[in-house]
N, CA, C and O of each residue as an XYZ file, in Angstrom:
648
protein
N      19.053     -6.172      9.522
C      17.807     -6.580      8.923
C      17.982     -7.983      8.353
O      18.978     -8.276      7.691
N      17.019     -8.834      8.612
C      17.045    -10.207      8.127
C      16.130    -10.339      6.907
O      15.054     -9.744      6.850
N      16.579    -11.122      5.950
C      15.831    -11.324      4.715
C      15.428    -12.793      4.623
O      16.221    -13.684      4.928
N      14.200    -13.033      4.205
C      13.652    -14.383      4.078
C      13.049    -14.547      2.686
O      12.529    -13.594      2.105
N      13.126    -15.764      2.162
C      12.336    -16.092      0.981
C      11.102    -16.833      1.471
O      11.161    -17.587      2.442
N       9.975    -16.610      0.782
C       8.697    -17.141      1.221
C       8.242    -18.184      0.206
O       8.235    -17.931     -0.999
N       7.863    -19.362      0.710
C       7.513    -20.489     -0.154
C       6.143    -21.042      0.203
O       5.732    -21.051      1.363
N       5.436    -21.510     -0.853
C       4.111    -22.092     -0.707
C       4.172    -23.560     -1.117
O       4.818    -23.885     -2.113
N       3.517    -24.457     -0.374
C       3.562    -25.882     -0.729
C       2.878    -26.147     -2.067
O       2.049    -25.352     -2.511
N       3.222    -27.259     -2.708
C       2.661    -27.518     -4.045
C       1.157    -27.685     -4.074
O       0.516    -27.253     -5.032
N       0.572    -28.296     -3.057
C      -0.870    -28.505     -3.076
C      -1.621    -27.329     -2.481
O      -2.852    -27.333     -2.461
N      -0.903    -26.317     -1.993
C      -1.549    -25.172     -1.356
C      -2.205    -24.252     -2.363
O      -1.722    -24.081     -3.482
N      -3.311    -23.663     -1.946
C      -3.983    -22.699     -2.803
C      -3.650    -21.278     -2.368
O      -4.193    -20.317     -2.911
N      -2.764    -21.144     -1.396
C      -2.366    -19.825     -0.938
C      -3.241    -19.278      0.173
O      -2.895    -18.262      0.775
N      -4.369    -19.923      0.464
C      -5.262    -19.412      1.499
C      -4.835    -19.826      2.902
O      -5.199    -19.171      3.879
N      -4.077    -20.895      3.008
C      -3.683    -21.359      4.336
C      -2.334    -20.752      4.708
O      -1.282    -21.212      4.264
N      -2.390    -19.729      5.518
C      -1.188    -19.004      5.896
C      -0.265    -19.839      6.773
O       0.934    -19.566      6.833
N      -0.790    -20.840      7.445
C       0.048    -21.653      8.316
C       0.948    -22.601      7.541
O       1.900    -23.130      8.114
N       0.686    -22.835      6.269
C       1.503    -23.724      5.450
C       2.630    -22.979      4.726
O       3.517    -23.614      4.155
N       2.608    -21.659      4.743
C       3.634    -20.879      4.061
C       4.916    -20.932      4.882
O       4.878    -20.826      6.108
N       6.056    -21.097      4.202
C       7.340    -21.310      4.855
C       8.285    -20.148      4.578
O       8.392    -19.687      3.442
N       8.970    -19.676      5.613
C       9.954    -18.606      5.497
C      11.342    -19.215      5.681
O      11.614    -19.851      6.699
N      12.223    -19.021      4.691
C      13.587    -19.545      4.746
C      14.543    -18.355      4.804
O      14.529    -17.495      3.924
N      15.365    -18.315      5.838
C      16.274    -17.191      6.061
C      17.423    -17.205      5.051
O      17.911    -18.263      4.656
N      17.838    -16.016      4.649
C      19.031    -15.862      3.810
C      20.246    -15.824      4.730
O      20.171    -15.301      5.842
N      21.353    -16.373      4.272
C      22.605    -16.228      5.008
C      23.018    -17.464      5.783
O      22.537    -18.571      5.541
N      23.923    -17.242      6.720
C      24.573    -18.294      7.487
C      23.578    -19.017      8.382
O      22.689    -18.391      8.960
N      23.723    -20.335      8.498
C      22.821    -21.160      9.315
C      23.632    -21.815     10.435
O      24.378    -22.764     10.191
N      23.488    -21.316     11.641
C      24.257    -21.832     12.771
C      23.949    -23.289     13.092
O      24.886    -24.046     13.345
N      22.683    -23.730     13.096
C      22.431    -25.152     13.366
C      23.091    -26.068     12.341
O      23.516    -27.171     12.684
N      23.183    -25.627     11.087
C      23.833    -26.445     10.060
C      25.338    -26.527     10.292
O      25.983    -27.449      9.793
N      25.906    -25.594     11.030
C      27.330    -25.654     11.358
C      27.572    -26.619     12.515
O      28.494    -27.433     12.457
N      26.758    -26.539     13.560
C      27.030    -27.317     14.769
C      26.431    -28.729     14.744
O      27.041    -29.670     15.252
N      25.254    -28.874     14.162
C      24.606    -30.201     14.089
C      24.044    -30.414     12.681
O      22.827    -30.470     12.504
N      24.912    -30.532     11.691
C      24.423    -30.584     10.301
C      23.553    -31.793      9.995
O      22.561    -31.664      9.278
N      23.895    -32.957     10.516
C      23.112    -34.139     10.194
C      21.702    -34.034     10.772
O      20.736    -34.383     10.093
N      21.567    -33.565     12.001
C      20.244    -33.413     12.598
C      19.442    -32.318     11.889
O      18.227    -32.435     11.724
N      20.139    -31.248     11.471
C      19.475    -30.167     10.749
C      18.924    -30.689      9.419
O      17.797    -30.363      9.047
N      19.705    -31.493      8.707
C      19.263    -32.063      7.438
C      18.100    -33.034      7.639
O      17.152    -33.032      6.853
N      18.161    -33.851      8.668
C      17.067    -34.773      8.955
C      15.794    -34.016      9.335
O      14.700    -34.382      8.906
N      15.936    -32.974     10.130
C      14.792    -32.179     10.571
C      14.056    -31.565      9.377
O      12.826    -31.518      9.355
N      14.821    -31.094      8.385
C      14.224    -30.455      7.214
C      13.939    -31.437      6.076
O      13.476    -31.034      5.008
N      14.211    -32.710      6.300
C      13.937    -33.783      5.331
C      14.597    -33.523      3.978
O      13.966    -33.628      2.926
N      15.857    -33.188      4.035
C      16.634    -32.914      2.830
C      17.482    -34.151      2.523
O      18.688    -34.153      2.773
N      16.868    -35.187      1.992
C      17.494    -36.496      1.854
C      18.664    -36.489      0.874
O      19.715    -37.050      1.185
N      18.518    -35.875     -0.297
C      19.608    -35.864     -1.280
C      20.797    -35.065     -0.768
O      21.947    -35.452     -0.974
N      20.522    -33.969     -0.112
C      21.613    -33.157      0.451
C      22.288    -33.929      1.578
O      23.508    -33.864      1.726
N      21.513    -34.655      2.369
C      22.078    -35.474      3.440
C      23.024    -36.532      2.876
O      24.104    -36.757      3.421
N      22.617    -37.178      1.790
C      23.492    -38.179      1.170
C      24.794    -37.548      0.668
O      25.869    -38.121      0.846
N      24.701    -36.394      0.053
C      25.906    -35.700     -0.405
C      26.795    -35.284      0.746
O      28.015    -35.432      0.680
N      26.189    -34.761      1.803
C      26.968    -34.339      2.972
C      27.670    -35.538      3.610
O      28.841    -35.457      3.979
N      26.936    -36.661      3.738
C      27.538    -37.874      4.303
C      28.689    -38.383      3.436
O      29.724    -38.795      3.961
N      28.517    -38.358      2.126
C      29.574    -38.834      1.226
C      30.832    -37.982      1.359
O      31.935    -38.522      1.445
N      30.685    -36.675      1.376
C      31.866    -35.796      1.475
C      32.507    -35.911      2.845
O      33.730    -36.009      2.946
N      31.707    -35.902      3.900
C      32.257    -36.003      5.260
C      32.963    -37.333      5.480
O      34.046    -37.377      6.063
N      32.351    -38.414      5.014
C      32.966    -39.728      5.153
C      34.236    -39.816      4.325
O      35.238    -40.373      4.773
N      34.195    -39.269      3.122
C      35.380    -39.270      2.269
C      36.542    -38.525      2.895
O      37.682    -38.987      2.842
N      36.262    -37.375      3.489
C      37.330    -36.615      4.155
C      37.868    -37.369      5.373
O      39.076    -37.373      5.609
N      36.994    -38.002      6.140
C      37.438    -38.750      7.321
C      38.290    -39.952      6.930
O      39.314    -40.219      7.560
N      37.879    -40.671      5.904
C      38.645    -41.837      5.442
C      39.990    -41.397      4.888
O      41.010    -42.032      5.158
N      40.003    -40.320      4.116
C      41.255    -39.804      3.566
C      42.222    -39.398      4.676
O      43.425    -39.645      4.582
N      41.693    -38.777      5.721
C      42.533    -38.381      6.854
C      43.115    -39.568      7.595
O      44.239    -39.498      8.093
N      42.360    -40.663      7.676
C      42.845    -41.865      8.357
C      43.840    -42.652      7.509
O      44.802    -43.206      8.040
N      43.620    -42.705      6.220
C      44.479    -43.500      5.341
C      45.833    -42.839      5.081
O      46.866    -43.508      5.075
N      45.820    -41.556      4.871
C      47.059    -40.843      4.548
C      47.384    -39.921      5.718
O      46.893    -38.794      5.795
N      48.219    -40.419      6.627
C      48.517    -39.667      7.837
C      49.375    -38.441      7.574
O      49.389    -37.514      8.384
N      50.094    -38.420      6.449
C      50.951    -37.276      6.142
C      50.132    -36.018      5.849
O      50.594    -34.901      6.082
N      48.928    -36.205      5.342
C      48.102    -35.049      5.003
C      46.918    -34.896      5.972
O      45.926    -34.247      5.639
N      47.016    -35.471      7.127
C      45.918    -35.424      8.095
C      45.591    -33.988      8.491
O      44.422    -33.642      8.663
N      46.616    -33.151      8.638
C      46.381    -31.742      8.992
C      45.631    -31.029      7.872
O      44.697    -30.270      8.131
N      46.038    -31.272      6.635
C      45.395    -30.624      5.488
C      43.943    -31.105      5.362
O      43.044    -30.317      5.069
N      43.729    -32.397      5.585
C      42.368    -32.933      5.531
C      41.522    -32.345      6.658
O      40.337    -32.076      6.459
N      42.105    -32.145      7.825
C      41.388    -31.521      8.936
C      40.976    -30.095      8.607
O      39.857    -29.682      8.914
N      41.867    -29.349      7.988
C      41.542    -27.982      7.579
C      40.461    -28.007      6.497
O      39.531    -27.201      6.526
N      40.586    -28.936      5.542
C      39.574    -29.059      4.488
C      38.217    -29.424      5.084
O      37.187    -28.928      4.629
N      38.211    -30.274      6.082
C      36.967    -30.659      6.740
C      36.332    -29.466      7.460
O      35.116    -29.278      7.415
N      37.154    -28.679      8.110
C      36.659    -27.479      8.789
C      36.104    -26.476      7.785
O      35.048    -25.884      8.012
N      36.815    -26.286      6.675
C      36.346    -25.372      5.633
C      35.046    -25.878      5.010
O      34.153    -25.086      4.706
N      34.937    -27.194      4.818
C      33.704    -27.766      4.289
C      32.537    -27.507      5.242
O      31.430    -27.204      4.796
N      32.778    -27.624      6.554
C      31.711    -27.368      7.533
C      31.229    -25.927      7.455
O      30.025    -25.670      7.487
N      32.171    -24.979      7.352
C      31.779    -23.567      7.248
C      31.075    -23.285      5.927
O      30.096    -22.541      5.891
N      31.573    -23.880      4.834
C      30.916    -23.686      3.545
C      29.494    -24.235      3.576
O      28.569    -23.605      3.063
N      29.321    -25.418      4.183
C      27.996    -26.019      4.260
C      27.041    -25.132      5.048
O      25.891    -24.952      4.646
N      27.503    -24.575      6.170
C      26.646    -23.705      6.971
C      26.300    -22.427      6.207
O      25.216    -21.871      6.385
N      27.206    -21.968      5.370
C      26.959    -20.767      4.574
C      25.933    -21.036      3.474
O      25.121    -20.165      3.163
N      25.960    -22.214      2.891
C      25.075    -22.555      1.778
C      23.872    -23.404      2.186
O      23.104    -23.818      1.318
N      23.687    -23.670      3.458
C      22.627    -24.579      3.907
C      21.239    -24.099      3.504
O      20.426    -24.896      3.037
N      20.956    -22.821      3.674
C      19.623    -22.329      3.327
C      19.407    -22.293      1.814
O      18.274    -22.433      1.353
N      20.464    -22.111      1.043
C      20.345    -22.194     -0.418
C      19.988    -23.625     -0.801
O      19.134    -23.848     -1.659
N      20.640    -24.591     -0.169
C      20.320    -25.996     -0.425
C      18.894    -26.329      0.029
O      18.225    -27.167     -0.576
N      18.444    -25.682      1.076
C      17.072    -25.904      1.545
C      16.072    -25.389      0.517
O      15.072    -26.052      0.243
N      16.333    -24.202     -0.061
C      15.451    -23.682     -1.104
C      15.462    -24.595     -2.331
O      14.423    -24.808     -2.958
N      16.634    -25.134     -2.673
C      16.737    -26.052     -3.796
C      15.898    -27.304     -3.539
O      15.187    -27.777     -4.426
N      15.987    -27.835     -2.319
C      15.196    -29.029     -1.972
C      13.699    -28.742     -2.020
O      12.921    -29.576     -2.483
N      13.297    -27.580     -1.551
C      11.883    -27.221     -1.612
C      11.413    -27.123     -3.061
O      10.315    -27.570     -3.393
N      12.236    -26.542     -3.912
C      11.886    -26.436     -5.324
C      11.739    -27.796     -5.977
O      10.852    -27.993     -6.808
N      12.608    -28.745     -5.607
C      12.501    -30.106     -6.157
C      11.219    -30.798     -5.699
O      10.688    -31.656     -6.404
N      10.724    -30.427     -4.526
C       9.500    -31.031     -4.005
C       8.247    -30.334     -4.527
O       7.133    -30.736     -4.189
N       8.412    -29.298     -5.343
C       7.266    -28.620     -5.935
C       6.818    -27.364     -5.216
O       5.786    -26.792     -5.569
N       7.561    -26.920     -4.220
C       7.197    -25.690     -3.525
C       7.433    -24.513     -4.458
O       8.368    -24.521     -5.259
N       6.587    -23.509     -4.351
C       6.664    -22.326     -5.206
C       7.070    -21.122     -4.367
O       6.527    -20.895     -3.286
N       8.038    -20.347     -4.877
C       8.469    -19.154     -4.156
C       7.468    -18.035     -4.392
O       7.173    -17.685     -5.535
N       6.945    -17.470     -3.299
C       5.953    -16.408     -3.392
C       6.588    -15.024     -3.404
O       6.049    -14.097     -4.010
N       7.713    -14.881     -2.748
C       8.337    -13.567     -2.696
C       9.424    -13.514     -1.650
O       9.923    -14.536     -1.180
N       9.776    -12.283     -1.297
C      10.842    -12.026     -0.331
C      10.278    -11.128      0.763
O       9.492    -10.221      0.491
N      10.684    -11.387      1.987
C      10.257    -10.578      3.121
C      11.477    -10.163      3.923
O      12.452    -10.910      4.014
N      11.423     -8.978      4.503
C      12.539     -8.481      5.303
C      11.995     -7.820      6.559
O      10.889     -7.280      6.569
N      12.790     -7.874      7.608
C      12.412     -7.250      8.863
C      13.516     -7.390      9.889
O      14.510     -8.079      9.659
N      13.333     -6.727     11.033
C      14.337     -6.833     12.097
C      14.430     -8.246     12.649
O      15.504     -8.699     13.044
N      13.292     -8.941     12.672
C      13.252    -10.344     13.080
C      12.222    -11.064     12.208
O      11.597    -10.462     11.335
N      12.061    -12.340     12.457
C      11.156    -13.137     11.620
C       9.711    -12.669     11.734
O       8.986    -12.633     10.739
N       9.297    -12.317     12.930
C       7.920    -11.887     13.134
C       7.598    -10.631     12.322
O       6.535    -10.542     11.709
N       8.503     -9.675     12.318
C       8.282     -8.456     11.548
C       8.277     -8.743     10.041
O       7.501     -8.147      9.294
N       9.143     -9.653      9.604
C       9.169    -10.029      8.185
C       7.859    -10.712      7.790
O       7.325    -10.451      6.712
N       7.341    -11.581      8.654
C       6.073    -12.244      8.367
C       4.936    -11.224      8.281
O       4.103    -11.294      7.377
N       4.904    -10.283      9.217
C       3.841     -9.284      9.202
C       3.890     -8.436      7.942
O       2.851     -8.172      7.337
N       5.066     -8.010      7.539
C       5.157     -7.171      6.337
C       4.788     -7.976      5.094
O       4.136     -7.456      4.188
N       5.202     -9.238      5.046
C       4.858    -10.054      3.881
C       3.355    -10.273      3.787
O       2.773    -10.082      2.719
N       2.715    -10.670      4.887
C       1.291    -10.970      4.835
C       0.457     -9.710      4.611
O      -0.619     -9.787      4.018
N       0.926     -8.569      5.068
C       0.225     -7.322      4.756
C       0.184     -7.102      3.244
O      -0.871     -6.814      2.681
N       1.347     -7.241      2.588
C       1.420     -7.062      1.131
C       0.676     -8.187      0.410
O      -0.026     -7.936     -0.569
N       0.821     -9.404      0.879
C       0.225    -10.570      0.233
C      -1.297    -10.496      0.259
O      -1.948    -10.747     -0.755
N      -1.870    -10.155      1.412
C      -3.322    -10.066      1.516
C      -3.866     -8.875      0.733
O      -4.945     -8.970      0.148
N      -3.144     -7.755      0.711
C      -3.580     -6.605     -0.079
C      -3.592     -6.952     -1.565
O      -4.489     -6.529     -2.295
N      -2.609     -7.712     -2.009
C      -2.552     -8.124     -3.406
C      -3.679     -9.094     -3.740
O      -4.261     -9.023     -4.823
N      -3.987     -9.999     -2.817
C      -5.089    -10.961     -3.047
C      -6.426    -10.237     -3.125
O      -7.271    -10.597     -3.944
N      -6.632     -9.222     -2.290
C      -7.882     -8.469     -2.312
C      -7.975     -7.684     -3.618
O      -9.050     -7.593     -4.211
N      -6.857     -7.118     -4.069
C      -6.871     -6.341     -5.310
C      -7.142     -7.230     -6.518
O      -7.767     -6.783     -7.480
N      -6.687     -8.470     -6.485
C      -6.881     -9.383     -7.615
C      -8.226    -10.094     -7.595
O      -8.626    -10.684     -8.599
N      -8.925    -10.048     -6.473
C     -10.209    -10.744     -6.364
C     -11.227    -10.080     -7.292
O     -11.231     -8.856     -7.426
N     -12.089    -10.874     -7.933
C     -13.094    -10.277     -8.824
C     -14.087     -9.440     -8.034
O     -14.518     -9.821     -6.945
N     -14.435     -8.316     -8.591
C     -15.362     -7.399     -7.935
C     -16.801     -7.867     -8.165
O     -17.129     -8.369     -9.241
N     -17.648     -7.705     -7.165
C     -19.048     -8.108     -7.295
C     -19.826     -7.103     -8.142
O     -20.886     -7.432     -8.676
N     -19.307     -5.879     -8.269
C     -20.015     -4.866     -9.037
C     -19.640     -4.910    -10.522
O     -20.056     -4.044    -11.292
N     -18.873     -5.894    -10.914
C     -18.471     -6.001    -12.311
C     -19.675     -6.386    -13.163
O     -20.722     -6.766    -12.639
N     -19.518     -6.285    -14.481
C     -20.604     -6.619    -15.406
C     -21.012     -8.077    -15.197
O     -20.172     -8.927    -14.902
N     -22.306     -8.359    -15.353
C     -22.750     -9.742    -15.165
C     -22.131    -10.648    -16.222
O     -21.768    -10.214    -17.315
N     -22.028    -11.892    -15.865
C     -21.434    -12.877    -16.772
C     -22.394    -13.127    -17.930
O     -23.547    -13.503    -17.719
N     -21.914    -12.916    -19.153
C     -22.733    -13.119    -20.341
C     -22.485    -14.509    -20.890
O     -21.363    -15.014    -20.833
N     -23.533    -15.132    -21.424
C     -23.318    -16.462    -22.006
C     -22.488    -16.342    -23.284
O     -22.490    -15.290    -23.922
N     -21.788    -17.398    -23.660
C     -20.973    -17.328    -24.865
C     -21.843    -17.188    -26.117
O     -22.972    -17.676    -26.167
N     -21.293    -16.516    -27.116
C     -22.010    -16.317    -28.368
C     -22.046    -17.651    -29.109
O     -21.008    -18.295    -29.264
N     -23.230    -18.080    -29.572
C     -23.291    -19.370    -30.269
C     -22.549    -19.298    -31.602
O     -22.604    -18.285    -32.298
N     -21.862    -20.374    -31.947
C     -21.128    -20.452    -33.204
C     -22.049    -21.032    -34.269
O     -22.853    -21.920    -33.984
N     -21.933    -20.537    -35.484
C     -22.773    -21.118    -36.541
C     -22.342    -22.542    -36.825
O     -21.176    -22.901    -36.662
N     -23.293    -23.339    -37.247
C     -23.004    -24.739    -37.548
C     -22.109    -24.812    -38.781
O     -22.308    -24.066    -39.739
N     -21.141    -25.694    -38.759
C     -20.221    -25.836    -39.880
C     -20.915    -26.589    -41.009
O     -21.577    -27.602    -40.786
N     -20.751    -26.076    -42.217
C     -21.359    -26.765    -43.351
C     -20.408    -27.831    -43.864
O     -19.210    -27.808    -43.582
N     -20.956    -28.749    -44.609
C     -20.141    -29.849    -45.124
C     -19.286    -29.415    -46.296
O     -18.357    -30.127    -46.677
N     -19.587    -28.233    -46.891
C     -18.806    -27.772    -48.038
C     -17.599    -26.957    -47.624
O     -16.763    -26.639    -48.469
N     -17.476    -26.604    -46.341
C     -16.319    -25.834    -45.880
C     -15.062    -26.670    -45.992
O     -15.019    -27.832    -45.587
N     -14.059    -26.054    -46.544
C     -12.765    -26.715    -46.650
C     -11.860    -26.163    -45.556
O     -12.019    -25.012    -45.149
N     -10.920    -26.959    -45.077
C     -10.005    -26.428    -44.071
C      -9.121    -25.347    -44.687
O      -8.745    -25.435    -45.856
N      -8.801    -24.358    -43.916
C      -7.961    -23.252    -44.370
C      -6.516    -23.662    -44.186
O      -6.110    -24.106    -43.112
N      -5.748    -23.506    -45.248
C      -4.321    -23.796    -45.183
C      -3.588    -22.504    -45.476
O      -3.818    -21.883    -46.514
N      -2.722    -22.094    -44.590
C      -1.983    -20.840    -44.775
C      -2.666    -19.707    -44.028
O      -3.729    -19.883    -43.434
N      -2.033    -18.540    -44.071
C      -2.563    -17.403    -43.331
C      -3.663    -16.669    -44.087
O      -4.643    -16.234    -43.483
N      -3.511    -16.527    -45.406
C      -4.476    -15.761    -46.202
C      -4.991    -16.631    -47.358
O      -4.416    -16.606    -48.446
N      -6.049    -17.387    -47.138
C      -6.545    -18.259    -48.212
C      -7.175    -17.422    -49.328
O      -7.785    -16.386    -49.063
N      -7.032    -17.855    -50.523
C      -7.593    -17.173    -51.688
C      -9.020    -17.681    -51.921
O      -9.265    -18.883    -51.822
N      -9.979    -16.768    -52.235
C     -11.327    -17.248    -52.558
C     -11.355    -17.915    -53.912
O     -10.599    -17.540    -54.807
N     -12.210    -18.888    -54.069
C     -12.313    -19.610    -55.351
C     -13.344    -19.003    -56.238
O     -13.561    -19.482    -57.351
């Protein structure tokens, strides 16, 4: 079973289902094999800068210190696997920084089933929260009495009468 987090764009009112985004939990294969293109595709600029800094740093370290080239190679491989493991978490973080709001979690055998189960619950909740037409009619607000000029402001919770 695959689990997804569901996100709504900042300017969205929730009515446009095509703007809602599903982000998978777990390992991200494209982030392992083509991390730079994956980051560019998802427009994760700050994460891209961090990934470039670490990758470049490891490559330079491996070239400068040949005695530890094997260790740097292993560290680079471990960094690639760690990045692929945390890529979707970083994607959710980037969405949050851009103002996206998490709507909930969806699960299913595949993405299509997760989307169907989420939208079934989401639309049922929207219908339940919608105001009923048979509710009491809207009453106008009760008029407030005009303030007199002799009223003093109340200071404290229980003012004493004079």
